[in-house]
C-alpha positions as CSV (number, residue, x, y, z in Angstrom):
1,M,0.0,0.0,0.0
2,E,1.2,3.5,-0.8
3,A,-0.3,6.8,0.2
4,Y,0.9,10.2,-1.0
5,V,0.9,13.1,1.3
6,G,1.7,16.7,0.6
7,P,0.6,20.3,0.8
8,P,-2.9,21.0,-0.2
9,E,-3.3,22.2,-3.8
10,A,-4.6,25.6,-2.6
11,H,-1.5,26.1,-0.4
12,P,1.5,24.4,-2.2
13,D,3.9,26.5,-0.1
14,V,3.2,24.5,3.2
15,V,6.7,23.2,3.6
16,L,7.5,21.2,6.8
17,R,10.6,20.8,8.8
18,R,12.0,17.6,10.1
19,E,11.5,18.6,13.8
20,Q,7.9,19.4,13.1
21,V,7.3,15.9,11.6
22,L,9.1,14.1,14.4
23,A,7.1,16.0,17.0
24,A,3.8,15.3,15.3
25,L,4.6,11.6,15.0
26,A,5.5,11.5,18.7
27,A,2.2,13.1,19.5
28,E,0.4,10.3,17.6
29,G,2.4,7.7,19.6
30,V,4.5,6.8,16.5
31,A,8.1,5.8,17.4
32,V,10.7,6.4,14.7
33,T,13.5,3.8,15.0
34,R,15.7,4.8,12.1
35,T,16.2,7.7,9.7
36,E,18.1,7.7,6.5
37,E,19.3,10.6,4.3
38,R,20.0,10.6,0.6
39,P,21.4,13.9,-0.5
40,A,20.3,15.3,-3.8
41,T,22.7,14.4,-6.6
42,D,21.3,15.1,-10.1
43,S,18.1,16.7,-8.7
44,P,17.4,19.7,-6.4
45,R,15.6,17.3,-4.1
46,G,17.1,15.0,-1.5
47,R,15.3,12.2,0.4
48,W,14.7,11.6,4.0
49,A,13.3,8.2,5.0
50,L,11.9,7.0,8.4
51,S,11.5,3.5,9.6
52,F,9.3,2.3,12.5
53,E,9.9,-0.5,15.0
54,G,8.3,-3.8,14.3
55,S,6.5,-2.8,11.2
56,G,6.7,-3.0,7.4
57,V,5.9,0.7,7.1
58,S,8.2,3.4,5.9
59,L,7.8,7.1,5.3
60,H,9.8,8.8,2.5
61,F,10.1,12.6,2.1
62,Q,11.3,14.6,-0.8
63,E,13.3,17.5,0.6
64,T,14.7,20.8,-0.7
65,R,16.9,23.2,1.1
66,D,13.6,25.0,2.2
67,G,12.2,21.8,3.9
68,L,10.1,18.8,3.3
69,V,7.8,19.1,0.2
70,F,6.2,15.7,-0.4
71,A,5.9,12.3,1.4
72,T,5.1,8.7,0.5
73,V,3.9,6.3,3.2
74,E,4.6,2.7,2.2
75,Q,3.2,-0.4,3.9
76,S,4.2,-4.0,3.3
77,A,1.4,-6.3,2.3
78,F,2.4,-8.4,5.3
79,D,1.9,-5.5,7.8
80,A,-1.7,-5.1,9.0
81,S,-1.0,-2.3,11.5
82,D,-2.8,1.0,11.6
83,L,0.5,2.8,11.5
84,P,-0.1,4.4,8.1
85,D,-3.3,6.0,9.3
86,R,-1.5,7.4,12.4
87,I,1.3,8.7,10.2
88,C,-1.2,10.4,7.8
89,R,-3.0,12.0,10.8
90,A,0.3,13.4,12.1
91,L,1.1,15.0,8.7
92,E,-2.5,16.3,8.3
93,S,-2.2,17.9,11.7
94,L,0.6,20.0,10.2
95,G,-1.5,21.2,7.3
96,W,-0.7,18.5,4.7
97,Q,-3.3,16.3,3.0
98,V,-3.5,12.7,1.8
99,D,-4.1,12.3,-1.9
100,Q,-7.1,10.0,-1.7
101,E,-7.0,9.3,-5.4
102,N,-3.6,7.7,-5.1
103,V,-4.0,5.5,-2.0
104,G,-3.7,1.9,-2.8
């Protein structure tokens, strides 16, 4: 399953910071166990990925020097947790929205 999360179309300038995301996830009771960075090479966007303990769920952000601009929540077919819903709620609390047309 993948869900795409980003700024609302009406406000594409809602850029998030890493510390905001980590605080919102903590408020939802979501524990990040590992982070991984991939700096931008041939593109102006880098990547920041988060993993979560005991789950087949990961969260991948596209990042510019201004902040986080887009996210993908990925869930393994073998993971039946509600973690993606909690992650999406955390990001929505910061002003982003889930692209309901591309959840699947």
